[in-house]
Phi, psi and omega in degrees: 000129178294159184298325179296312180293327176299311178297316183301317179292314184288337184257020183304315182293322178297316180295316181291338179286264182281309196293321177298318179292321181297319180298318179299319180293318186283342182300331181266015181096181185239136168216177186300321181294318180292323178296322177295320179294320178298316181297320177298318179296320179299316180293321178294330178280005177066033179280338175098147185298319183294312181289323178299315179298320180298315181295314181295319180295322176295320178295325181289320187275323189285143174260152180124184182293123189305318183292325177291324176297317178298315180301312181296324179295316180294320178294322178297321178297319184282330182069194183287138178299142186235110185275169178298143181259151176233143181280155181292326179251124178291150002271152166277132182243128173246132168253139179251123185235166178148180181275169178301139173083005183280339179109025183297311184296317178297319178297317178300316180296318180294322178293321178298315179298316181296310183294323178296320178297329179280358177094009179274152173273124191231147168224155178247147178234124183269076180273004169271091183262005179277328183246117176300326180297326180293320179295315180294321180297318180293323177297323177295320176295324178299317177296317183297317182271353182060051178230152179289149177239121177270119185215147171249186178283163178301137180089357179291167180287124183296325178297324179294323177297314180298318179301311181294323182295318181291316179295321176299318181296318180295319182287336187244019176054043178281138180277318185225130174249127178249114184257114179271115181260164182291142173293140182212143175291136182293350180268355183264102185299321183295323179288325177294324178294325178296321178296320177299323180295320178303316180291324178296320179297316179299316184291336176295326180272315180226096185302337182272002185248161359286148178292320179229135168248102187261119176268124180267120182243139176275113184297338185289345181270357172060228187296338176301332180296329181297314180295320176302310183296323181300316183286318177298321181297320179295326184277314188234000176069080181289135177259342181194158179251139168249116183258113184257165173064027179295334180287344183257013185217155173265008186261023181299341179294345179295346176299328180287324178293322180303312183289318184290316187275333183248337182070018181258129182287143169277120185258329182220146172229146178247126180229046179161173184262351180289160182297334181263008182268014172248115188234155171300139179281127177240111189302312185295316179295323179298310182296315180298325181292328181270349180253343184295000000 
C-alpha cells in the first residue's frame, strides 16, 4: 500500500470529523458566516484556539480557491517533513518518553522490527522498571524482532539499565539502541527528574547522545497532549513526536497544533496495531489524505 493510501485509510475518522465537513462548507466560497462555522468545527476537532484562529485568518485574507488556500495553510503549519536522525558514530540512541498508556513500549518494539528489517543491528533497553508488564512486553518484542533486550529486575534503577544498554551497544557494534522509559505524569517532578537522570547517564558515556528524544503521544486525547509535550520538552528536550492511535480518533487535526504551538516536528505516526502501521510522517501526503 502506498503512503498516501495508507494515510487515507488510517485517517478516515479525522477526515470525516472536521475536514470532510470543512470541504463541504468551502466549496461554495467564503463569507463571514462560513468562517465562523469553520472556526467552530476546528475547535470541536480539538485543534486549539491559537491554531484555529491562524487557519481562519488565512482563509479570510488569502485570495484564491478556498480549499487550495486551506491546503496551503495546513502545509505551512506543518513545514518540511523531518525524518529520524542517525548519529555518524554508532550507536545511535533513541529514548522514548511520555505518559502511561501512550504506546511507548509498542513503539519501541515496532521501531526495533523496522530497523532490523532494514539490516541494522538493534537492541532494546527496558528502562521502564516500574511495570513488570512493560519489561515482559519489551522482551516479547525482542523475540519478535530477534534483537537483544537489556533488562534488570522490576524496581531497578532506570539509569543503570540505560548505562548497561549503552555499554552493551558499544561492545557489540550495535547500530541503534531504543530505550523504553517508564510512563510518568508530566505533573510529577520526581519522575521527571528520574528521566533527566537517564539522559545524564547516557551523556556520561556518549556526550552526543541521545540522538532522538521521541515523545509518544496518544492522538485520542487531543489538546491535552500539547500540555504534556510542553512540560516534557522543558525537562528533557524533545526532538520529535510519535503520534499513535490516529486511526481511532477524529482528533488528528491536533497534529497542526503540535507544530505551531511547540515547534516540535511530528516524525512518526501510528494508524493501526500491525508492525508496519508505524510510518514516517510525510506532511504533503498527510494533508492530501485528509482533504481529498
